[in-house]
C-alpha positions in Angstrom: 21.2 28.3 -33.5 22.9 27.5 -36.7 21.7 26.3 -40.1 24.3 24.0 -41.6 24.4 21.2 -44.2 25.8 20.1 -47.5 25.3 22.1 -50.7 21.9 22.2 -52.2 19.7 21.3 -49.2 18.0 24.7 -48.8 20.0 26.8 -46.4 19.9 29.8 -48.6 16.2 29.3 -49.3 15.5 29.3 -45.6 17.5 32.5 -45.1 15.7 34.2 -48.0 12.4 33.3 -46.5 13.4 34.5 -43.0 14.6 37.8 -44.5 11.4 38.0 -46.5 13.2 38.3 -49.8 10.3 36.3 -50.9 7.2 34.8 -49.2 6.4 31.2 -48.9 3.8 29.8 -51.5 2.2 27.8 -48.7 2.3 28.0 -44.9 3.9 30.6 -42.7 7.4 31.4 -41.2 7.2 32.1 -37.5 9.7 33.3 -34.9 8.6 32.7 -31.3 5.1 32.0 -32.5 4.8 35.3 -34.4 4.3 35.3 -38.2 7.3 37.2 -39.6 4.8 39.2 -41.8 3.7 40.9 -38.6 7.2 41.7 -37.3 9.1 44.8 -37.9 12.5 44.3 -39.5 14.5 44.9 -36.2 14.8 41.1 -35.7 17.2 41.1 -38.6 19.8 42.7 -36.4 20.0 39.5 -34.4 20.9 37.3 -37.4 24.4 36.9 -38.7 25.4 35.1 -41.9 28.7 33.3 -42.1 29.5 32.4 -45.7 31.1 29.2 -46.8 33.6 31.2 -48.8 35.9 33.4 -46.7 36.4 36.9 -48.0 39.5 38.8 -47.0 40.4 42.2 -48.4 43.9 43.1 -49.4 45.8 44.3 -46.4 46.9 43.1 -43.0 44.8 40.9 -40.6 44.3 44.0 -38.4 43.1 46.1 -41.4 40.6 43.3 -42.2 39.4 43.2 -38.6 39.0 47.0 -38.5 36.9 46.9 -41.7 33.9 45.5 -39.8 34.5 47.6 -36.6 36.8 50.6 -37.0 
């Protein structure tokens, strides 16, 4: 699944709620019918964020690739 859309529609807000950086004022956030307040944080391992702004460190392409997985 991917969350995509133009700037300002709430993509970051949804991620902040999923990661429980803050809780919703009203309602619940559920994953597979389970309230995320009742889940341990292991589910975070299954989520990847791809920023709209690419970040490349000084160095070769290979050095940049090895940064994430030596």
